[in-house]
Structures are given as structure tokens and as C-alpha cells.
C-alpha positions as CSV (number, residue, x, y, z in Angstrom):
1,X,-31.5,-3.8,-35.3
2,X,-28.0,-2.7,-34.2
3,X,-25.6,-5.2,-32.6
4,X,-22.4,-4.0,-31.0
5,X,-19.6,-6.4,-32.0
6,X,-16.8,-4.5,-30.3
7,X,-16.0,-1.3,-28.4
8,X,-13.1,1.0,-28.8
9,X,-10.6,1.3,-31.6
10,X,-6.8,0.7,-31.8
11,X,-6.5,3.6,-34.3
12,X,-5.8,7.3,-33.3
13,X,-7.7,9.4,-35.9
14,X,-7.7,13.0,-34.8
15,X,-11.4,13.6,-35.4
16,X,-12.6,10.6,-33.4
17,X,-13.4,10.7,-29.7
18,X,-13.7,6.9,-29.3
19,X,-10.3,6.7,-27.7
20,X,-11.6,8.8,-24.8
21,X,-14.8,6.9,-24.5
22,X,-13.2,3.4,-24.5
23,X,-9.6,3.2,-23.4
24,X,-9.2,-0.4,-24.5
25,X,-10.5,-2.2,-27.6
26,X,-12.8,-5.0,-26.5
27,X,-14.2,-7.6,-29.0
28,X,-17.1,-9.8,-28.2
29,X,-16.9,-13.5,-28.6
30,X,-18.6,-14.8,-31.8
31,X,-20.7,-17.1,-29.5
32,X,-22.1,-14.1,-27.7
33,X,-22.9,-12.3,-31.0
34,X,-24.5,-15.4,-32.4
35,X,-26.8,-15.7,-29.4
36,X,-27.9,-12.1,-29.8
37,X,-28.5,-12.6,-33.5
38,X,-30.6,-15.6,-32.9
39,X,-32.7,-13.7,-30.3
40,X,-33.3,-10.9,-32.8
41,X,-34.4,-13.4,-35.4
42,X,-36.7,-15.1,-32.9
43,X,-38.4,-11.8,-32.2
44,X,-39.6,-11.6,-35.8
45,X,-39.5,-7.8,-35.6
46,X,-36.4,-6.9,-37.5
47,X,-35.4,-7.8,-41.0
48,X,-31.9,-6.3,-41.0
49,X,-29.0,-6.1,-38.6
50,X,-26.3,-3.4,-38.5
51,X,-23.1,-4.4,-36.8
52,X,-21.1,-1.7,-35.0
53,X,-18.1,-1.0,-34.9
54,X,-15.3,-1.9,-37.3
55,X,-15.6,-5.7,-37.8
56,X,-12.1,-6.2,-39.2
57,X,-9.9,-4.6,-36.6
58,X,-8.8,-8.1,-35.9
59,X,-8.3,-10.5,-38.8
60,X,-9.1,-13.7,-36.8
61,X,-12.3,-12.2,-35.5
62,X,-13.3,-11.1,-38.9
63,X,-13.0,-14.6,-40.4
64,X,-14.8,-16.2,-37.5
65,X,-17.5,-13.6,-37.7
66,X,-18.2,-14.4,-41.4
67,X,-18.1,-18.1,-40.7
68,X,-20.7,-17.6,-38.0
69,X,-23.2,-16.7,-40.7
70,X,-22.1,-19.4,-43.1
71,X,-21.8,-22.3,-40.7
72,X,-25.1,-21.6,-39.0
73,X,-27.1,-20.8,-42.1
74,X,-28.1,-17.4,-40.8
75,X,-29.9,-15.7,-43.6
76,X,-31.0,-12.3,-42.1
77,X,-29.5,-9.5,-44.2
78,X,-26.9,-7.4,-42.4
79,X,-24.4,-4.6,-42.9
80,X,-21.3,-3.4,-41.1
81,X,-18.5,-0.9,-40.8
82,X,-14.9,-1.9,-41.7
83,X,-11.6,-0.8,-43.1
84,X,-11.7,-1.4,-46.8
85,X,-7.9,-0.9,-47.4
86,X,-7.1,-4.3,-46.0
87,X,-9.9,-6.2,-47.7
88,X,-8.5,-9.0,-49.9
89,X,-10.4,-10.9,-52.5
90,X,-10.9,-13.8,-50.0
91,X,-12.3,-11.4,-47.4
92,X,-14.8,-10.0,-49.9
93,X,-15.8,-13.5,-51.0
94,X,-16.5,-14.4,-47.3
95,X,-18.5,-11.2,-46.8
96,X,-20.7,-12.1,-49.8
97,X,-21.1,-15.7,-48.7
98,X,-22.0,-14.6,-45.2
99,X,-24.8,-12.5,-46.6
100,X,-23.4,-8.9,-46.1
101,X,-25.7,-6.4,-47.8
102,X,-23.9,-3.1,-47.1
103,X,-20.4,-1.9,-46.1
104,X,-19.8,1.5,-44.6
105,X,-16.2,2.8,-44.7
106,X,-14.4,6.1,-44.0
107,X,-12.0,7.1,-46.7
108,X,-11.8,10.7,-45.4
109,X,-9.3,12.1,-48.0
110,X,-7.2,11.1,-50.9
111,X,-4.2,13.1,-49.7
112,X,-1.6,11.1,-47.8
113,X,-0.4,14.4,-46.2
114,X,-3.9,15.1,-44.8
115,X,-4.3,11.5,-43.6
116,X,-0.9,11.5,-41.9
117,X,-1.5,14.9,-40.2
118,X,-4.6,13.4,-38.6
119,X,-3.2,10.0,-37.7
120,X,-5.4,8.2,-40.2
121,X,-3.1,5.3,-41.2
122,X,-4.5,4.4,-44.6
123,X,-3.2,4.2,-48.1
124,X,-5.6,5.7,-50.6
125,X,-4.4,3.3,-53.3
126,X,-5.0,0.3,-51.1
127,X,-8.5,1.6,-50.5
128,X,-9.0,1.5,-54.3
129,X,-7.8,-2.1,-54.3
130,X,-10.1,-3.1,-51.5
131,X,-13.0,-1.5,-53.2
132,X,-12.3,-3.4,-56.4
133,X,-12.4,-6.6,-54.4
134,X,-15.7,-5.7,-52.7
135,X,-17.3,-4.6,-56.0
136,X,-16.2,-7.9,-57.6
137,X,-18.9,-9.5,-55.4
138,X,-21.4,-6.7,-55.9
139,X,-21.7,-5.7,-52.2
140,X,-23.0,-2.1,-51.9
141,X,-20.8,0.4,-50.1
142,X,-21.3,3.7,-48.4
143,X,-18.1,5.8,-48.5
144,X,-17.4,8.8,-46.2
145,X,-15.1,11.8,-46.9
146,X,-14.2,14.6,-44.6
147,X,-13.5,18.2,-45.7
148,X,-11.3,20.7,-43.8
149,X,-9.1,18.5,-41.6
150,X,-5.8,20.1,-40.6
151,X,-3.4,20.0,-43.5
152,X,-6.3,20.3,-46.0
153,X,-5.7,22.9,-48.8
154,X,-7.5,23.7,-52.0
155,X,-5.0,21.5,-53.7
156,X,-5.6,18.4,-51.5
157,X,-9.4,19.0,-51.8
158,X,-9.0,18.9,-55.6
159,X,-6.9,15.8,-55.3
160,X,-9.7,14.1,-53.3
161,X,-12.5,15.2,-55.8
162,X,-10.5,13.7,-58.7
163,X,-9.9,10.5,-56.6
164,X,-13.7,10.2,-56.0
165,X,-14.3,10.3,-59.8
166,X,-11.9,7.4,-60.3
167,X,-13.5,5.2,-57.6
168,X,-15.3,2.1,-58.8
169,X,-18.7,3.0,-57.4
170,X,-21.9,1.5,-58.8
171,X,-25.5,2.7,-58.7
172,X,-26.1,0.9,-55.4
173,X,-23.3,2.7,-53.7
174,X,-23.5,6.0,-51.7
175,X,-21.1,8.8,-51.2
176,X,-21.2,11.2,-48.3
177,X,-19.1,14.3,-47.7
178,X,-18.9,15.8,-44.2
179,X,-17.3,18.8,-42.5
180,X,-14.5,18.1,-40.1
181,X,-15.9,18.4,-36.5
182,X,-13.8,18.6,-33.3
183,X,-15.9,16.6,-30.9
184,X,-15.0,16.9,-27.2
185,X,-12.6,14.1,-26.4
186,X,-11.1,13.9,-29.9
187,X,-7.5,15.0,-30.5
188,X,-8.8,17.9,-32.6
189,X,-10.6,19.2,-29.5
190,X,-8.0,18.4,-26.9
191,X,-5.0,19.5,-28.9
192,X,-6.3,22.5,-30.8
193,X,-3.0,24.4,-30.5
194,X,-1.0,21.5,-31.9
195,X,-3.3,21.3,-34.9
196,X,-3.4,25.1,-35.3
197,X,-7.1,25.3,-35.6
198,X,-9.3,28.2,-34.6
199,X,-12.8,27.1,-33.4
200,X,-15.3,29.7,-34.6
201,X,-18.6,27.9,-33.7
202,X,-19.3,27.1,-30.0
203,X,-23.0,26.1,-30.4
204,X,-22.8,22.3,-29.9
205,X,-26.2,21.9,-31.7
206,X,-24.2,22.6,-34.9
207,X,-21.6,19.9,-34.3
208,X,-23.3,17.7,-36.8
209,X,-20.6,17.4,-39.5
210,X,-22.7,19.8,-41.7
211,X,-21.6,23.1,-40.3
212,X,-18.2,24.8,-40.3
213,X,-16.8,24.6,-36.8
214,X,-13.2,25.7,-37.2
215,X,-10.8,27.4,-39.5
216,X,-7.2,26.2,-40.2
217,X,-4.0,27.9,-41.2
218,X,-4.8,27.2,-44.8
219,X,-8.6,27.5,-44.9
220,X,-10.8,30.2,-43.5
221,X,-14.6,30.1,-43.2
222,X,-15.3,31.5,-46.7
223,X,-13.0,29.1,-48.4
224,X,-14.5,26.1,-46.5
225,X,-18.0,27.2,-47.5
226,X,-17.1,27.3,-51.2
227,X,-15.3,24.0,-51.0
228,X,-18.2,22.3,-49.1
229,X,-20.6,23.5,-51.8
230,X,-18.4,21.8,-54.4
231,X,-18.3,18.6,-52.2
232,X,-22.1,18.6,-51.9
233,X,-22.4,19.2,-55.6
234,X,-20.3,16.1,-56.3
235,X,-22.4,14.1,-53.8
236,X,-25.6,15.4,-55.4
237,X,-24.5,14.8,-59.0
238,X,-23.7,11.2,-58.1
239,X,-27.2,10.7,-56.8
240,X,-28.8,12.3,-59.9
241,X,-26.6,10.1,-62.1
242,X,-27.9,7.0,-60.2
243,X,-31.5,8.1,-60.9
244,X,-31.0,8.8,-64.6
245,X,-29.0,5.7,-65.4
């Protein structure tokens, strides 16, 4: 089952259209979420809950959310999305005690330049620290990376691939690499000229993060194709290593 804990996002990432969908960030009360969780458990139909969206955009809410599970002895397994760069050891401990079974997080790139170009305010080194805290409590993670954002070069891509190899990922963790996609409503779509991108694919059926939609000043279609093959190879090798280990 999926439970919406909040709507909107205070961040301004270029590739996300959430700012257009929801002008303000609204967080549900813990009491409201608890009531829905109890209803789901009472149905005896679902054995897992995924909470959407980012549950730690507000520190106070995050702590109260975890306490909701702990104080009410709720034992249904659950997963969530969150920013991992601000996860402390105490946060990770609370997630574990609350019964969290999976964390999904967008890392996007290891290049500070690429992140800044796309208004993703995140320090790759703090991401590593947060991941170490999470792995200390053996909570599986699903990490997402994005190829081809404005500012991406062959050099920044290589930087990200090397960064991935240094991450503390275990067999229970998953790595996914996607192609940057300018969804309508996102900054990439609304401000194409400012980002200096050239949209070469206009079939919206292919706007699935698996097809090349635009070229940049630094990367044409052919370069992006080659780089995406490398990215998917890294992704596949990780899965094969999990099977053989």
C-alpha cells in the first residue's frame, strides 16, 4: 500500500515538476497518518507500506513519524523516500527501531558542479556519511543517479562512476541509473534556453527516464548513448555481483 505523507517539496531541482504540481509543501499530521496505517492493517490485505514523498523535509515531523511506529507498536514493514545527506546516526537508529525496511534516495551525481547547475542542493560527501549511518543499522537502500543533466561532461560522468564504486552498498541494496528527462512543468522544460538544451525527442511515450530526450552543449546523442551503456553496465555488474556473492 502507498500512503502519502506530504505533498510538494521545498527544493527546486531542475528535473522535477513537483513545484508546478504543488505550489506549497503540505505535511500531514502524524495522527492522520496513524489512522490510515491502522485502517490498512485492519484490512489484512497489505503486508507492506510505502510512504511518499520525502519524509525528512522537516526534522520535527521525521522524528514524530518514527516515534509513531515505536510508541504504538506498529509492526507492519514499511519503506520511504528521504534525503540521505542529512541522516545522522540517531536518525538511522530511529528508522531501524521504527521498522523501516527500505530507503529510496536520489543522489543524481557526484559532481558538485552538475548538482549546482540543476539546483540540487546536496553535498556528495555528506551523502556518503548518511549512507554509512544507514548501513550501520543494516537498512537496505535504493539509490538513484541521473545521466545527462546540464553541466554533465564525460569527466563528471567518470567522477560519478568512481564515486559509485566507493559507496558502502551491500547485497541488499539497489542501484538505478536514469537518463535526465525534461518533464513538462520542470525547470528543464520551462527554461530550455537557460539550460542550453536541445530537445530531440518529442514522443512523450519515451519520456520514461530510459530514452535520450535532449542534447546539451557538452553531450550529443551519440555520446549520451555510449555513456548510458556504461552506466547500465555498472548497474548490471552490481546485480551480477550480488548474485554471485
